[in-house]
VMD Tcl script that draws the C-alpha trace (Angstrom):
set ca {
  {228.18 61.22 -8.78}
  {225.39 63.76 -9.11}
  {225.84 67.48 -8.53}
  {223.24 68.64 -6.05}
  {222.25 72.13 -4.89}
  {220.36 72.14 -1.57}
  {218.58 75.43 -0.89}
  {218.12 75.88 2.84}
  {220.23 74.70 5.78}
  {217.55 74.10 8.39}
  {216.71 70.64 9.75}
  {215.59 69.25 6.41}
  {218.14 70.95 4.17}
  {221.22 70.38 6.32}
  {220.43 66.76 7.20}
  {219.43 65.93 3.62}
  {222.44 67.69 2.10}
  {224.93 66.08 4.45}
  {223.46 62.60 4.01}
  {223.29 62.90 0.22}
  {226.97 63.86 0.27}
  {227.52 60.78 2.42}
  {225.91 58.77 -0.40}
  {228.78 59.94 -2.63}
  {227.23 62.95 -4.37}
  {228.70 66.44 -4.67}
  {226.44 68.72 -2.61}
  {226.42 72.49 -2.22}
  {224.16 73.77 0.56}
  {222.93 77.33 0.05}
  {221.46 79.78 2.54}
  {220.85 83.53 2.50}
  {222.00 83.73 6.13}
  {225.71 84.60 5.74}
  {226.41 84.13 9.45}
  {224.92 80.65 9.38}
  {227.00 79.68 6.34}
  {230.15 81.07 7.96}
  {229.56 78.95 11.05}
  {228.95 75.84 8.95}
  {232.19 76.46 7.07}
  {233.93 76.58 10.47}
  {232.38 73.27 11.51}
  {229.70 74.75 13.79}
  {226.31 73.04 13.47}
  {223.45 75.51 14.06}
  {220.96 72.85 15.22}
  {221.18 70.07 17.77}
  {220.80 66.75 15.98}
  {222.62 63.62 17.18}
  {225.21 62.34 14.68}
  {224.87 65.27 12.29}
  {228.12 67.01 13.23}
  {230.19 63.93 12.31}
  {228.39 63.44 8.98}
  {228.98 67.09 8.05}
  {232.63 67.03 9.13}
  {233.40 63.79 7.29}
  {231.92 64.98 4.02}
  {233.44 68.46 4.19}
  {236.78 66.75 4.72}
  {236.11 64.51 1.71}
  {235.25 67.64 -0.33}
  {231.80 66.34 -1.17}
  {229.92 68.89 0.96}
  {230.21 72.66 0.57}
  {228.38 75.73 1.90}
  {227.71 79.06 0.19}
  {225.40 82.05 -0.04}
  {225.86 82.09 -3.84}
  {222.69 80.46 -5.14}
  {223.34 81.50 -8.75}
  {226.57 79.54 -9.08}
  {225.34 76.54 -7.07}
  {222.14 76.21 -9.10}
  {223.84 76.75 -12.46}
  {226.23 73.84 -11.92}
  {223.68 71.43 -10.40}
  {221.99 68.42 -11.96}
  {219.39 68.43 -9.19}
  {218.21 71.40 -7.11}
  {216.38 70.69 -3.85}
  {214.18 73.42 -2.37}
  {214.25 72.88 1.41}
  {213.38 76.32 2.72}
  {210.96 77.16 5.51}
  {207.20 76.89 5.02}
  {205.82 78.57 8.14}
  {202.17 78.68 9.04}
  {200.25 81.75 7.91}
  {197.84 83.66 10.14}
  {194.82 81.73 8.80}
  {196.35 78.31 9.50}
  {197.52 77.78 5.93}
  {201.10 77.61 4.69}
  {203.24 80.60 3.72}
  {205.04 79.60 0.52}
  {206.85 82.86 -0.26}
  {210.31 81.37 0.41}
  {209.57 78.36 -1.81}
  {208.36 80.50 -4.69}
  {211.23 82.98 -4.38}
  {213.73 80.10 -4.48}
  {212.01 78.68 -7.57}
  {212.19 82.04 -9.34}
  {215.89 82.47 -8.58}
  {216.70 78.93 -9.70}
  {214.77 79.38 -12.93}
  {216.92 82.34 -13.93}
  {220.08 80.23 -13.62}
  {219.01 77.18 -15.64}
  {221.25 76.40 -18.57}
  {220.81 72.63 -18.98}
  {218.35 69.91 -18.04}
  {217.79 70.17 -14.29}
  {215.47 68.40 -11.88}
  {213.91 70.80 -9.37}
  {212.86 68.96 -6.22}
  {210.25 70.27 -3.80}
  {211.58 68.98 -0.46}
  {209.82 71.51 1.78}
  {206.47 70.32 3.06}
  {203.86 72.21 1.09}
  {200.16 71.85 0.24}
  {198.93 69.85 -2.71}
  {199.38 71.88 -5.89}
  {202.63 73.56 -4.85}
  {204.81 71.54 -7.23}
  {202.72 72.66 -10.21}
  {202.97 76.28 -9.05}
  {206.74 75.86 -8.86}
  {206.73 74.52 -12.41}
  {204.70 77.51 -13.61}
  {207.10 79.96 -11.92}
  {210.10 78.26 -13.50}
  {208.49 78.30 -16.92}
  {207.83 82.04 -16.60}
  {211.39 82.90 -15.54}
  {213.75 80.41 -17.21}
  {215.71 80.86 -20.43}
  {213.68 79.50 -23.35}
  {216.11 76.68 -24.17}
  {216.44 75.37 -20.58}
  {214.78 72.02 -19.86}
  {213.59 70.95 -16.43}
  {211.25 68.70 -14.49}
  {209.70 69.35 -11.10}
  {209.59 66.54 -8.55}
  {207.87 66.31 -5.17}
  {210.06 64.37 -2.71}
  {208.62 64.82 0.81}
  {210.82 64.29 3.86}
  {209.95 61.99 6.76}
  {212.67 62.96 9.21}
  {212.08 62.88 12.94}
  {214.02 65.44 14.91}
  {216.39 63.66 17.25}
  {216.83 60.72 14.87}
  {216.95 62.51 11.50}
  {220.30 61.14 10.31}
  {219.20 57.55 10.91}
  {215.82 58.26 9.29}
  {217.51 59.56 6.14}
  {219.92 56.64 5.93}
  {217.33 53.97 6.67}
  {213.93 55.30 5.65}
  {210.72 53.28 5.52}
  {210.30 54.47 1.94}
  {211.30 57.21 -0.48}
  {208.34 58.98 -2.10}
  {208.93 60.53 -5.53}
  {206.17 62.42 -7.29}
  {207.03 63.11 -10.92}
  {205.68 63.03 -14.45}
  {208.61 61.94 -16.61}
  {210.80 58.86 -16.89}
  {213.83 61.12 -17.17}
  {213.12 62.71 -13.77}
  {212.32 59.36 -12.17}
  {215.63 57.89 -13.40}
  {217.50 60.91 -12.07}
  {215.90 60.57 -8.64}
  {216.66 56.86 -8.52}
  {220.29 57.79 -9.12}
  {220.14 60.37 -6.31}
  {218.89 57.66 -3.94}
  {220.93 54.82 -5.44}
  {222.50 54.03 -2.06}
  {219.02 53.32 -0.72}
  {217.62 51.80 -3.91}
  {220.38 49.17 -3.95}
  {219.48 48.21 -0.36}
  {215.89 47.50 -1.46}
  {214.40 50.57 0.21}
  {210.91 50.96 -1.31}
  {210.84 53.73 -3.93}
  {207.25 54.92 -4.26}
  {206.58 56.65 -7.59}
  {203.41 58.74 -7.67}
  {201.89 61.81 -9.24}
  {202.96 65.22 -7.93}
  {199.70 65.65 -6.04}
  {199.82 62.21 -4.43}
  {203.39 62.72 -3.21}
  {202.41 66.00 -1.59}
  {199.33 64.42 -0.04}
  {201.23 61.41 1.34}
  {203.23 63.69 3.62}
  {200.16 65.41 5.02}
  {198.16 62.19 5.30}
  {200.96 60.39 7.18}
  {201.49 63.18 9.69}
  {197.79 63.75 10.18}
  {197.25 60.03 10.84}
  {199.94 60.12 13.53}
  {198.37 63.24 15.03}
  {194.97 61.54 15.12}
  {196.49 58.49 16.82}
  {198.19 60.66 19.46}
  {195.02 62.65 20.09}
  {192.98 59.44 20.24}
  {195.11 57.89 22.98}
  {194.94 61.15 24.92}
  {191.15 61.15 24.60}
  {191.12 57.60 25.95}
  {193.48 58.70 28.75}
  {190.98 61.36 29.79}
  {188.19 58.79 29.90}
  {190.46 56.45 31.88}
  {190.76 59.12 34.55}
  {186.98 59.42 34.70}
  {186.29 55.69 35.03}
  {189.31 54.51 36.99}
  {191.18 52.65 34.24}
  {194.95 52.90 33.70}
  {196.02 54.21 30.29}
  {199.34 52.35 30.44}
  {197.52 49.03 30.73}
  {194.93 50.02 28.14}
  {197.57 51.12 25.59}
  {199.63 47.98 26.24}
  {196.61 45.77 25.55}
  {195.67 47.73 22.43}
  {199.18 47.60 21.02}
  {199.15 43.83 20.52}
  {196.45 44.25 17.88}
  {198.38 44.15 14.59}
  {195.81 46.47 13.04}
  {196.71 49.14 15.60}
  {200.32 48.53 16.68}
  {202.04 49.89 19.78}
  {203.58 53.06 18.35}
  {202.23 56.52 19.18}
  {200.08 55.20 22.02}
  {201.75 57.20 24.78}
  {199.42 59.53 26.65}
  {200.67 62.88 27.84}
  {200.79 66.50 26.85}
  {200.65 65.83 23.10}
  {202.81 66.60 20.09}
  {204.72 69.68 19.01}
  {207.58 70.58 16.70}
  {207.76 71.80 13.15}
  {205.76 69.03 11.48}
  {202.66 67.52 13.05}
  {200.81 70.61 14.35}
  {201.74 72.70 11.29}
  {200.91 69.98 8.78}
  {197.59 69.17 10.42}
  {196.67 72.86 10.43}
  {197.64 73.15 6.77}
  {195.59 70.10 5.78}
  {192.55 71.50 7.59}
  {193.07 74.80 5.74}
  {193.38 73.06 2.36}
  {190.24 71.01 2.99}
  {188.40 74.15 4.09}
  {189.39 75.92 0.87}
  {187.54 73.13 -0.96}
  {184.45 73.44 1.24}
  {185.17 70.47 3.54}
  {185.59 70.82 7.31}
  {187.73 67.67 7.84}
  {186.01 66.94 11.19}
  {188.25 64.06 12.31}
  {191.54 65.87 11.72}
  {190.10 69.10 13.13}
  {189.03 67.31 16.32}
  {192.50 65.76 16.70}
  {194.07 69.20 16.33}
  {191.76 70.63 18.99}
  {192.37 67.76 21.44}
  {196.14 68.11 21.09}
  {196.00 71.86 21.69}
  {193.85 71.48 24.80}
  {196.28 69.10 26.53}
  {198.34 72.02 27.84}
  {195.20 73.32 29.56}
  {194.70 69.90 31.15}
  {198.26 69.96 32.48}
  {197.68 73.37 34.03}
  {194.39 72.21 35.53}
  {196.25 69.31 37.19}
  {198.71 71.82 38.62}
  {196.16 74.28 39.98}
  {194.10 71.46 41.49}
  {196.87 71.22 44.07}
  {198.38 74.72 44.14}
  {195.24 76.77 43.79}
  {196.00 80.22 42.37}
  {199.62 80.13 41.11}
  {200.16 83.85 41.70}
  {203.28 84.19 43.83}
  {204.04 80.46 43.56}
  {207.34 79.17 42.14}
  {206.90 76.60 39.39}
  {209.79 74.68 37.79}
  {209.75 73.14 34.31}
  {211.78 70.07 33.44}
  {212.31 70.39 29.69}
  {211.63 73.06 27.09}
  {212.18 71.33 23.72}
  {209.13 69.74 22.14}
  {210.81 66.31 22.38}
  {214.12 64.83 23.60}
  {217.33 64.96 21.51}
  {216.54 68.30 19.93}
  {216.72 71.97 20.83}
  {213.65 72.77 18.71}
  {211.04 74.91 20.46}
  {208.56 75.19 17.61}
  {205.06 74.43 18.91}
  {206.64 73.11 22.12}
  {204.04 72.70 24.91}
  {206.52 74.28 27.34}
  {206.13 77.63 25.58}
  {202.42 77.87 26.32}
  {202.93 76.62 29.87}
  {205.59 79.24 30.57}
  {203.56 82.11 29.13}
  {200.37 81.07 30.93}
  {202.13 80.69 34.28}
  {203.74 84.11 33.89}
  {200.40 85.62 32.87}
  {198.90 84.28 36.09}
  {201.69 85.80 38.19}
  {203.84 82.75 38.92}
  {207.60 82.78 39.28}
  {208.91 80.38 36.63}
  {212.19 78.44 36.68}
  {213.34 76.14 33.87}
  {215.98 73.59 32.96}
  {216.61 71.77 29.69}
  {219.90 69.96 28.91}
  {220.04 71.33 25.34}
  {217.32 73.87 24.53}
  {217.92 76.68 27.07}
  {220.25 78.70 24.82}
  {217.69 78.52 22.03}
  {214.95 79.51 24.49}
  {216.93 82.55 25.66}
  {217.45 83.68 22.06}
  {213.89 83.22 20.85}
  {211.68 83.78 23.90}
  {212.01 87.02 25.85}
  {210.27 85.79 28.96}
  {211.27 86.69 32.54}
  {212.17 83.17 33.64}
  {215.04 81.85 35.76}
  {217.45 79.23 34.42}
  {218.97 76.42 36.45}
  {222.34 74.86 35.65}
  {220.85 71.48 36.55}
  {217.59 69.98 37.75}
  {218.30 70.42 41.44}
  {219.44 74.03 41.23}
  {216.32 74.82 39.22}
  {214.07 72.97 41.71}
  {215.28 74.97 44.72}
  {212.34 76.70 46.45}
  {209.82 75.44 43.87}
  {206.26 74.79 45.02}
  {205.76 72.41 42.09}
  {207.63 70.80 39.22}
  {206.21 70.04 35.77}
  {208.00 67.39 33.69}
  {207.38 68.52 30.10}
  {210.11 66.84 27.99}
  {211.10 63.23 28.65}
  {214.88 63.59 28.45}
  {216.65 60.45 29.66}
  {218.26 62.33 32.53}
  {214.79 63.11 33.89}
  {213.89 59.41 34.08}
  {215.92 58.67 37.21}
  {215.68 61.75 39.39}
  {216.83 61.75 43.00}
  {213.50 62.44 44.67}
  {214.98 62.49 48.17}
  {217.22 65.34 47.03}
  {214.33 67.09 45.28}
  {212.14 66.81 48.37}
  {214.76 68.58 50.48}
  {215.47 71.35 47.97}
  {211.84 72.12 46.99}
  {209.48 74.23 49.05}
  {206.48 72.12 48.00}
  {205.97 68.52 46.93}
  {203.83 68.71 43.78}
  {205.05 66.85 40.69}
  {203.08 67.05 37.42}
  {204.30 64.35 35.04}
  {203.18 65.32 31.53}
  {204.91 62.32 29.92}
  {203.93 59.51 32.34}
  {207.60 58.80 33.05}
  {206.98 57.78 36.67}
  {204.27 55.83 38.50}
  {201.90 57.10 41.17}
  {203.03 54.51 43.73}
  {206.70 55.40 43.36}
  {206.14 59.14 43.80}
  {203.69 58.65 46.66}
  {206.28 56.55 48.47}
  {208.71 59.47 48.13}
  {206.19 61.87 49.66}
  {205.13 63.67 46.49}
  {201.69 64.78 45.37}
  {201.75 63.33 41.87}
  {199.67 63.86 38.75}
  {200.01 62.15 35.38}
  {197.76 61.53 32.38}
  {195.20 58.73 32.24}
  {195.88 57.07 35.58}
  {193.32 58.80 37.78}
  {190.73 57.21 40.02}
  {187.01 57.97 39.61}
}
mol new
graphics top color blue
foreach p $ca { graphics top sphere $p radius 0.5 }
foreach p [lrange $ca 0 end-1] q [lrange $ca 1 end] { graphics top cylinder $p $q radius 0.2 }
display resetview
């Protein structure tokens, strides 16, 4: 059993800490937010993540998982300290690392024995070495340590499963002692033959950005093809299906729609562009993908106004607020831009999301109306926009919707339905990549 201190109880920190405790380690999760820690101690999970509540409860009950605001004690007793704090985007598109560096400084002051300091937060190449320099400047002279880069690859909505059954574990380090320690941390995975990829610090940091940027490029590419499909009369569903059989391409991330969001892809792509720019390189491919993804919200609104004209005075309903299903995360969610743009243009906006509405009310002070269900929200709407493909939105009662709505416009930003089906129900329907020239 390894004693682990996990700094940060957001998506990455809480999921990682709980799952490492589930691997049999003793884990103390630390956060400066006393209210958040108090709720966790009472069994309240501050984020919506399927399966996480049970993992936390089981390991708290087994006394392997603990929560505290006392970083000094947690770090002093730990064999391994993970830094999993927020790394928000800065105004110039780069990454704000102040929380990472502050955590490193505080940990350094508590070192009394050999400790592995793990950079878990996604951060630009070179961050691990800056962490090492900060620790060297602030630690007691006799304290020994190594810094490791161990990027996370967790998808919101399936994070627990991703941690338990990852495609690989990437460990960037420079000493055998640190590598052996990290193998012990991930022994439960190592013994199941999960690939353990040992690299330099810089390569580990770059792997995270390269992987997410590749996915972003793939998503933007299929949306570019979808736009061309609309111009020439092809069907993006058929095109993507045919492409996906090519083993060099595969069928994942070939779904056209309103693009990606969340805390990873847009932020990581922006950060990579910023890093490349700092070295004098424009990164044209990644930059173009970033631009295409951002512009998809404008395309959705163009599809809406093609049928409504000026939306001033119109009532528009949104199905979904979270950036993807099975999460309440609103970070970089396309719904945010849609809501603000509709309000700016004078529309009345109504929304429904099965999970994310409470989070929306807390974080977004916008004058919108909230429905208790789809049909209450849809009442008197001139148009509906399906933004998040929650399962409960996949089999809507369109006869009921037709009778409760004032209009009949349905903008499907996730290609959940088909034009023929909606036309048969009497709806004016728009999706992505299925237009006729």
